[in-house]
C-alpha positions as CSV (number, residue, x, y, z in Angstrom):
1,M,63.8,-50.0,93.8
2,L,62.0,-52.6,91.4
3,D,59.0,-54.2,92.8
4,R,59.7,-57.9,93.4
5,P,58.2,-60.3,90.7
6,R,54.4,-61.8,91.5
7,T,54.3,-65.3,91.7
8,R,51.4,-66.8,92.8
9,S,51.6,-70.5,91.4
10,A,52.8,-73.4,93.7
11,A,55.4,-73.8,91.2
12,A,56.5,-70.3,90.5
13,W,56.7,-69.7,94.4
14,A,58.9,-72.9,94.6
15,F,61.1,-71.3,91.6
16,A,61.5,-67.8,93.4
17,A,62.2,-69.3,96.6
18,L,65.5,-71.1,94.6
19,A,66.0,-68.2,93.1
20,L,66.3,-66.1,96.0
21,A,68.4,-68.5,97.6
22,G,71.3,-67.6,95.0
23,C,71.3,-63.7,95.6
24,S,74.1,-61.9,96.6
25,N,75.2,-58.6,96.4
26,D,76.4,-59.0,92.9
27,P,73.5,-58.3,90.4
28,N,75.4,-60.2,88.3
29,R,75.7,-63.5,89.9
30,I,73.2,-66.6,88.4
31,N,71.6,-69.2,90.1
32,Y,72.0,-71.6,87.1
33,R,70.1,-75.0,88.5
34,S,66.8,-72.8,89.4
35,V,66.7,-71.2,86.3
36,V,65.9,-73.7,83.7
37,S,63.8,-75.2,86.0
38,G,61.9,-72.7,87.3
39,V,61.1,-70.7,84.0
40,A,59.7,-74.2,82.7
41,A,57.3,-74.6,85.8
42,Q,56.1,-71.1,84.8
43,F,54.8,-72.1,81.4
44,G,53.7,-75.5,82.2
45,G,56.9,-77.1,80.9
46,T,56.8,-75.9,77.6
47,L,59.9,-73.8,76.6
48,P,58.5,-71.5,73.7
49,F,61.3,-68.8,74.1
50,D,64.6,-70.5,73.7
51,G,66.8,-68.6,72.4
52,K,69.0,-71.0,70.8
53,T,66.4,-72.7,68.6
54,A,67.0,-72.1,64.9
55,G,65.1,-69.0,63.9
56,A,62.3,-71.0,61.7
57,R,61.6,-73.2,64.7
58,Q,61.0,-70.5,67.0
59,A,58.8,-69.0,64.7
60,Q,56.7,-71.8,64.6
61,S,56.5,-72.6,68.3
62,L,56.4,-69.2,69.7
63,A,53.1,-69.1,71.6
64,A,51.1,-65.9,71.6
65,P,51.7,-63.2,74.2
66,S,48.2,-63.6,75.8
67,V,49.0,-67.0,76.1
68,I,52.3,-66.2,77.8
69,L,51.1,-63.6,80.4
70,A,48.1,-65.6,81.1
71,Q,50.2,-68.0,82.7
72,T,52.4,-66.0,84.7
73,E,52.4,-62.8,86.8
74,A,55.8,-62.3,86.7
75,P,57.5,-58.9,84.6
76,V,57.8,-60.7,80.8
77,I,59.6,-59.2,77.7
78,L,59.5,-59.9,74.4
79,V,63.0,-60.1,72.8
80,Q,63.7,-59.8,69.1
81,P,67.1,-60.5,68.0
82,Q,68.2,-58.5,64.7
83,N,70.4,-61.0,63.3
84,G,67.9,-63.4,61.9
85,A,67.1,-65.6,64.7
86,G,63.6,-66.1,66.1
87,P,62.1,-63.9,68.9
88,F,61.8,-65.2,72.9
89,Y,60.5,-64.3,75.9
90,I,62.4,-63.3,78.9
91,V,60.7,-63.3,82.5
92,G,61.7,-61.5,85.6
93,I,62.8,-64.1,88.0
94,R,64.9,-62.2,90.7
95,D,65.4,-58.5,91.7
96,N,68.2,-57.1,93.3
97,G,68.2,-53.7,94.0
98,P,67.5,-51.6,91.2
99,W,68.8,-54.6,89.0
100,R,66.4,-57.6,87.7
101,T,67.0,-60.5,86.5
102,Y,65.3,-62.0,83.5
103,A,65.7,-65.5,82.1
104,T,64.8,-68.0,79.1
105,G,64.2,-71.6,79.7
106,A,67.7,-72.2,77.9
107,R,70.3,-71.3,80.9
108,Q,70.0,-67.8,78.9
109,T,70.1,-64.5,81.7
110,L,69.8,-61.2,80.7
111,V,70.4,-58.6,84.1
112,L,68.5,-55.1,83.3
113,R,68.0,-52.0,84.8
114,Q,65.4,-49.2,83.7
115,G,65.0,-51.6,81.0
116,V,68.7,-51.0,79.9
117,V,70.6,-54.8,79.7
118,T,73.5,-54.3,81.8
119,A,75.0,-58.1,81.9
120,T,74.1,-61.4,80.0
121,R,74.8,-65.2,80.5
122,G,74.5,-67.7,78.1
123,L,74.4,-65.9,74.9
124,G,78.0,-66.3,73.8
125,G,80.8,-63.6,73.9
126,D,78.6,-62.2,77.2
127,L,78.6,-58.3,78.9
128,M,79.5,-59.5,82.1
129,A,79.0,-56.3,83.8
130,S,78.1,-52.3,82.9
131,D,78.6,-49.1,84.4
132,I,75.7,-46.8,83.1
133,D,74.6,-44.9,85.7
134,P,75.4,-41.2,84.3
135,M,73.5,-42.6,81.2
136,L,70.7,-44.0,83.3
137,E,70.4,-40.3,85.4
138,L,69.6,-38.9,82.1
139,L,67.0,-41.5,81.1
140,R,65.2,-40.8,84.4
141,A,65.4,-37.1,83.9
142,N,64.3,-37.8,80.3
143,R,67.3,-35.3,79.1
144,A,69.8,-34.7,76.5
145,G,73.0,-34.6,77.8
146,K,76.8,-36.9,77.7
147,A,77.7,-39.9,79.7
148,R,80.4,-42.3,79.7
149,R,79.4,-45.8,79.2
150,V,81.9,-48.4,80.6
151,M,81.1,-52.2,79.2
152,Q,83.2,-55.6,80.8
153,V,83.3,-57.7,77.2
154,L,84.0,-61.4,77.2
155,D,86.0,-62.1,73.9
156,G,86.5,-65.2,72.0
157,E,89.2,-65.9,74.3
158,D,86.8,-65.8,77.5
159,V,89.0,-63.1,78.8
160,T,87.2,-59.9,79.9
161,R,88.1,-56.6,78.2
162,Q,86.8,-53.2,79.1
163,I,85.3,-51.3,76.7
164,A,84.8,-47.4,77.5
165,L,82.7,-45.1,75.2
166,D,81.6,-41.7,75.2
167,C,78.1,-41.0,74.7
168,T,75.5,-38.3,73.6
169,L,72.2,-38.8,75.0
170,S,69.2,-37.0,72.5
171,V,65.4,-36.5,73.5
172,G,62.4,-37.0,70.6
173,T,59.2,-36.7,70.8
174,Q,56.1,-38.3,72.2
175,V,56.0,-41.9,70.7
176,R,53.8,-45.0,71.2
177,T,55.3,-48.6,71.9
178,T,54.3,-51.5,69.4
179,T,51.7,-52.5,72.2
180,G,50.3,-49.0,71.9
181,I,51.9,-47.4,75.4
182,A,53.0,-43.7,74.6
183,G,56.5,-42.8,76.2
184,R,59.3,-40.2,75.0
185,A,61.8,-41.1,72.3
186,M,65.3,-41.2,73.3
187,T,68.8,-42.3,71.3
188,E,71.8,-42.9,72.7
189,D,75.1,-42.7,70.8
190,C,77.7,-44.4,71.4
191,A,81.6,-44.2,70.3
192,S,85.3,-45.7,71.2
193,D,88.4,-45.4,68.7
194,D,87.1,-48.6,67.1
195,L,83.3,-48.9,67.7
196,S,80.5,-46.7,67.5
197,F,76.8,-47.9,67.9
198,R,73.2,-46.4,68.4
199,N,70.8,-47.6,71.2
200,S,67.0,-46.1,71.2
201,Y,64.2,-46.2,73.7
202,V,61.2,-45.3,74.4
203,V,60.9,-44.4,78.2
204,D,58.3,-43.3,80.6
205,R,58.0,-40.3,83.1
206,A,60.7,-42.6,85.6
207,G,62.7,-42.7,82.7
208,N,62.4,-46.8,82.4
209,A,62.7,-48.2,78.8
210,L,59.2,-49.4,77.7
211,Q,60.9,-50.7,74.1
212,S,64.3,-50.5,73.3
213,D,66.7,-51.1,70.3
214,Q,69.9,-52.0,72.1
215,W,73.6,-53.4,71.0
216,L,75.2,-55.9,72.6
217,P,78.5,-57.5,72.4
218,T,76.8,-61.0,72.5
219,S,76.6,-63.5,69.1
220,Q,73.0,-62.2,69.6
221,G,74.2,-58.4,68.7
222,R,71.5,-56.3,68.4
223,L,67.9,-56.9,70.3
224,T,64.9,-55.1,70.4
225,L,62.9,-55.4,73.7
226,T,59.4,-54.9,74.1
227,V,57.9,-54.9,77.6
228,L,55.2,-56.9,77.9
229,R,54.2,-56.8,81.4
230,P,57.0,-54.5,83.5
């Protein structure tokens, strides 16, 4: 089980209480009412990580990682969309067993397990849920193999449809993330009848993704995630 995020400021403690009040056994259930005010409170009322802002404006307003890390003790990930939009930060707000929910200040949330995105809300065409346990087991073992990935996707008509893919995991060499942390490179090649993509990960010995390049069935598309604080 992941450690619960540490939040010591009064505002952050209040936010954590609100977020936990919305918890259930469903790791994809989000308490949106607390997300916006809580994340903003952790950053002194500013929202430098608004993923919906135009790319140029984001680049101008995005705070340096050191500034963000100094304002919270919660987990922080830097997200870089590969569709031309500007980067933004997501902050860990809630743990539900092995799932951790991250949020931006724009009502957007991502649920991660071992650093792999399993659900999103507010990104458009959201990933509603995922079944990726076999793949996560291979990451934990730092082992090559085959695994089935099942994704529940919200289409353009707001109808949830299921995508099932056969995936192959490959193990690479020891590499370093852009933040200088050493890990094992792994790739996940997935394919179905009409879809194929590759995800890449740099994982630690426990199989947690320290940095990754992940395809998502959302309007943001492919994202690069770099863990600044686990």
